[in-house]
KETORMI-42759 format. One line per field, with one value per residue (C-alpha): residue in one letter; y, x, z. Coordinates in nm, 2 decimals. Each point is the difference from the previous one (the first is absolute). Layout:
// KETORMI-42759
residuo <- c(A	...)
py <- c(Y	...)
px <- c(X	...)
pz <- c(Z	...)
***
This chain:
// KETORMI-42759
residuo <- c(M	K	R	Y	R	L	S	V	C	K	G	M	D	C	K	A	N	G	S	N	A	V	F	A	A	A	Q	E	E	L	T	Q	R	G	L	A	P	R	C	E	A	Y	R	G	G	C	Y	G	F	C	H	M	G	P	N	V	V	I	R	E	D	T	G	R	K	K	D	P	L	S	P	E	D	Y	Q	L	M	G	W	P	G	E	V	Y	Y	S	R	M	N	P	E	R	M	R	R	V	I	A	E	H	I	E	K	D	A	P	V	R	D	Y	Y	G	D	P	D	E	G	P)
py <- c(9.05	-0.05	-0.24	0.06	-0.20	0.24	-0.10	0.18	-0.11	-0.16	0.00	0.13	0.32	0.07	-0.08	0.20	0.31	-0.08	-0.28	-0.12	0.31	0.04	-0.33	0.07	0.31	-0.20	-0.25	0.26	0.22	-0.27	-0.12	0.35	0.09	-0.36	-0.09	-0.30	-0.25	0.20	0.00	-0.27	0.15	-0.23	0.02	-0.08	-0.06	0.22	0.16	0.10	0.40	0.00	0.38	0.11	-0.17	-0.05	-0.16	-0.09	-0.17	0.00	-0.23	-0.06	-0.34	-0.18	-0.32	-0.17	-0.28	0.07	-0.21	-0.01	0.05	0.26	0.27	0.27	0.00	0.12	0.16	0.23	-0.19	0.28	-0.12	0.25	0.15	-0.02	0.29	0.05	0.28	0.08	0.20	-0.08	0.09	-0.04	0.34	-0.08	-0.37	0.17	0.22	-0.33	-0.18	0.31	0.09	-0.35	-0.24	0.16	0.22	-0.20	0.29	-0.08	0.27	0.11	0.24	-0.31	-0.21	-0.19	-0.02	-0.32	0.14	0.31	-0.02	0.06)
px <- c(9.98	0.09	-0.20	-0.01	-0.05	-0.14	0.00	-0.20	0.14	-0.26	0.19	-0.18	0.18	-0.07	-0.36	-0.06	0.12	-0.23	0.16	-0.33	-0.10	0.33	-0.05	-0.39	0.13	0.27	-0.25	-0.24	0.24	0.14	-0.36	-0.12	0.34	-0.04	0.34	-0.10	0.15	0.35	0.00	-0.06	-0.10	0.02	0.05	0.36	0.10	0.18	0.32	0.10	0.00	-0.31	0.07	0.00	-0.33	-0.23	0.28	-0.04	0.29	-0.03	0.22	0.02	-0.15	0.31	-0.18	0.17	-0.18	-0.19	0.08	-0.26	0.25	0.19	0.17	-0.08	-0.36	0.16	0.32	0.18	0.20	0.23	-0.11	0.02	-0.35	-0.09	-0.15	-0.10	-0.25	-0.08	-0.27	-0.25	-0.35	-0.28	0.06	0.40	-0.11	-0.21	0.29	0.23	-0.23	-0.03	0.37	0.19	-0.23	-0.14	0.28	0.30	0.10	0.05	-0.09	0.33	-0.20	-0.13	0.32	0.06	0.34	0.02	0.27	-0.20	-0.09	-0.34)
pz <- c(7.33	0.37	0.23	0.38	0.30	0.29	0.36	0.31	0.35	0.22	0.31	0.30	0.02	-0.36	0.03	0.30	-0.20	-0.31	-0.21	-0.10	-0.12	-0.22	-0.15	-0.08	-0.17	-0.20	-0.12	-0.08	-0.19	-0.18	-0.13	-0.08	-0.21	-0.15	0.11	0.18	-0.25	0.02	0.37	0.26	0.34	0.31	0.39	0.11	0.33	0.26	-0.16	0.34	-0.04	0.21	0.12	-0.39	-0.10	-0.18	-0.22	-0.37	-0.19	-0.38	-0.23	-0.36	-0.09	-0.18	-0.03	0.29	0.14	0.29	0.34	0.24	0.29	-0.19	0.22	-0.23	0.14	0.33	-0.08	-0.25	-0.24	-0.18	-0.32	-0.30	-0.04	0.37	0.15	0.39	0.07	0.36	0.17	-0.23	-0.05	-0.23	-0.15	-0.05	-0.13	-0.29	-0.11	0.03	-0.23	-0.25	-0.02	0.10	-0.15	-0.27	-0.13	0.12	0.21	0.37	0.24	0.18	0.26	0.13	0.03	0.37	0.15	0.20	0.22	0.09	0.37	0.16)
***
């Protein structure tokens, strides 16, 4: 069974666009579905795609040692299993938890394109 690390941006623009509510929905849905042991939810730094926020990044947990100054907290790493979601809201977050985390099926409808303009 896969384990995940879910990061919701806490940058100013993402917060202004509702990332606090997205994070709360993630925590609530993980708890309600009993998935908290499979998915660590945390607040990541700004990924630099402010015009596409709120931004969420989900990575498969591979057991890599966590560095407190790791760039993975504020940039896409291009690792296998890394998925970047853009323009998230609580409803979208609930769907991502239900499909990506619970069923190991990323929600392609919500994938972000970092090269997309404003």
